[in-house]
Every structure is written in C-alpha cells, then in structure tokens.
N, C-alpha and C positions, 0 to 999 in steps of 0.2 A: 350666395347665387351658384350654382353647380357649373363646372367643366363644361357639358351638355349646353346648358341653356347659355351659355357665353356662345359658344361654338355656332351653336342656331342663329343668336341675334349677328352675328360676324356674317355671317353665310347669306341673308336675309339684305342686313346692309350691303355686300356686295352685287347681289342680283339686282336690288334697286337701284344701285351707282351704274348700270351697265349702259353704255353709249346709246346701245340699241333700244333699251327699254324706254330711255328718254327722248328720243323718236320717234317711236308709236307712242307715247303720250300726248306728242304735241300733235301730231297729224288724229289723233282721237278726238283732241281738245276739236281742231280744228272744224272735224266732221262732224261733231256732235253740235258746235254753235250753227251750224248750216242746219243742220235738219231741225232745231231749234225753228227757228225761223221760216221755214218749208210748212213746217204741222203746224205750228199758231193760226199761219193764214187756213190751212186747210180747214182744221180743227174749227175756225170760228165760222168761215162759209159751209161747210160740211152739218155744221149743228154736232159733231161726234163727239159727245165726252172721252172717249177713250184716245183720240185722237189728242183733241188739248191735253189728255195727262199725259200722252207719249211724249209732249211738246215738252211740258212741264218736267218731265225724266230726263230730257235730252240738255236739259239748260242746268239740272242738276249733275247731271254725269259730268257737264263740262268747265262747272263752277271744282269737281270732286277732282279731275285731272290736273286743273290748274292748282287747284292743294297741294296734289301728288308732288307736282315738278317742283313747287317752293320748297317740302321736306323731305325731299332724295335726301339730302347729305346731313340732312338734319339730325339728331342723335334719337335716341329710342322713346324717350318723353315726347318730342315733338309731334315725331312721328304715330305715338298711341295718341296724342293731341286729335291729330288729323283723321286717324280712323273712329274716336268720337266724332267726330263735328260728321264723318259720312253718314256713321251710323245715324245718329240724330236725325242727319236731312234725311235720309232714306224711310226715317219713319212717320216724320212729317208729310213726306210727299205722297204716303202711304193714306192718311188721315185726311189731306185735302183729295185726294180724289175720292175716298168715299163721301166726302161732304156733296162736291161737286155732282154725284150720282144720284144723291138724295135730291138735290134741288130739281135737276132734270127730271128726278119720278115724279114731283110734286107741279112742274108748268108743262110736262109735257112736251111733244113735238118727235118727228122721227129724222133721223141723219141722211144726208146722202149719202148712198153705200158707192156708188164706183168711185167716189172722193177716197174715201173710206178703205178702199181697198188697194187702189193705184200709190197712197201712199205709205199703208203698209207695207206694201211690195215694195218699196223706196229705201221705207226706213229698215226693214228686215236686211238689204243690203251692202245697208250703211252699218248696221251693230253687224251683222256676222263678218262680215270683213276687221271691222274693230276687235271682236273676241276672238277672231284667229289668230290674230298680234299678239295677243294678249295672252294667248292662251299658255302659253309657256312660263308665266308667272301670276298664276293662278294660285300660286301658294306660297305665300310669303305672310309678310308679318297682317295688322290689321290693315294698315294703307294700304297694301298691292292686295289683301284679301275684298276691301272691299270695292275696290275699281274692277275687280274680276266678276266680282258678284253683281255689280248695276251694268256691266258691259252684258253678262250672260241674261241677265231678268229684261233687260228691251229687247234683246233679241226673240224670245218667251213671248214678247206683250206684243211683239210685232206682226208673229204668226197669229196669236188671238185676236189682232184688229183686222187682220185679212179676217178671217171664220167671222167674225162678229160684222162684218160687213156683206159677205155673204146670207148670212142671219137676218140681217135688215134688210135684204134686197128679196129674201124669200117670204118673210112674214109682212113685211111692210108696218113695224114696229121698232119702238127704241129699246126693248127691252134684250136683244143680241150684245146692244153698243153698250148697256148697262153693265149686264154681268163680267163681258170684260173686264172693264172698268174694273169694276170691282177685284176682280183676279189679281190684276195689276198690284191692287191696292195690299194685297194679301200679301205677294210676294216683296212689295217694299218693307211693309211692316216685319216681316219674318226674318229677312234676310237684313233688312237694320239691325236688329233686335243682334243677332248672330254677330254682326260687327261689334256694334255695342260691348256686347258683351268679352270679344276679344281684344278691342281697345282698351277696357278695362282692366284686364288680366296684365296688359301691356305695362297699362301707368305704374300698376301696383307694382310691375318690378322694375320698372326704371325709377321708381322714389324711395324703393324699400333699400 
C-alpha cells in the first residue's frame, strides 16, 4: 500500500473520530427516528406512496447513523463492512419503493395532497438541517460518504414529495405521487451502488 493511501486512511479516521461529527450523528439519529414516526402515520392516513417511501428512508437512515456511530473508532475493515451494509440497504430501499409503487398502480386510489405537502415541508426542514451539519464530512470513506449521500437524497426526495403534492392537487390523480416514488427509488439505487463500489474497494484494501 502506498504512503498516499495510508495518509488518506489516517486522515479519514481522524475526521470520523471528531467529537463534533459524533454529536451531529446522534442528533441526526434522533431527528430521523422522530420523522419516521411522523411520516408513517401521515403516509398511511393520506395514502401517499412517496410519504411512506420517505418514512422508510428515514428509518433506514436512523439505522445507518447508528451503525456509523458503532464503527467510528473501528479499523478500515469494519468501516468498509459498514459501508457495504449501507450501500445494500439503499439498494433494497429502492427495490421496495418500486414494488410499492407498482402495487398502488394496480390497486388505484388518490392520496391526500395537503397532508403530503405539509409533511414534505417538515421533512425537508429536518433533512436540510442534517445535511447542512454533515456537509463538512461529505468526502471521506465509504461509511462517511454513505451517510452524506443518504441525507442529500432525503432532502431531494422531500422537495419531490412537495411537487408531487401539487401535482396530485392539480390533477386529482395518483400519478405524480407514483412518479416521485419512482424517482426516489432511482436515487436510492444509484447512490447505493456507488457506496457499494467504494466499500468493496476499501474492503479489498483492508484485506490485502
């Protein structure tokens, strides 16, 4: 392994062990768990696939933050494994959303636009705050990169949910909601694949 790679690994470890980073992760964990509960209730009440998808994403992110906190002081091998776990969970989330959207497409029904918009705005404020706190740690190992990508995707997804709410209100159909759910699934799948590839490279480095 080259000296440059060693320096990069050491720098990533020092950044990951920052007390401020740990504090932000704990805050992000609490915010995501709270929003998971809010969006599950709102998604079921409004019949919105995109809100339910976002709720599951909040839960997945809370798990990811917990995993990240558990391996912050671990070696590269364990951090690479955590990155692989995060990448896989993002991929599975994307597949679940696609399946849910297909189910809603075949069963019909129109979601309630006002609830979608209001909860989407609340979720955007939550994710925007977390993303701003994590911005300084967006470039690191697969573990840190996965945390940042999850949060960024969430904020994008929240904006999309709000646009879907406008679309549902204007058209009186579920198509905008289903379209947004599909876009969110695409983001999860592509980001998950990126984190998986980085995690695999780090895993190979740690075991070589």
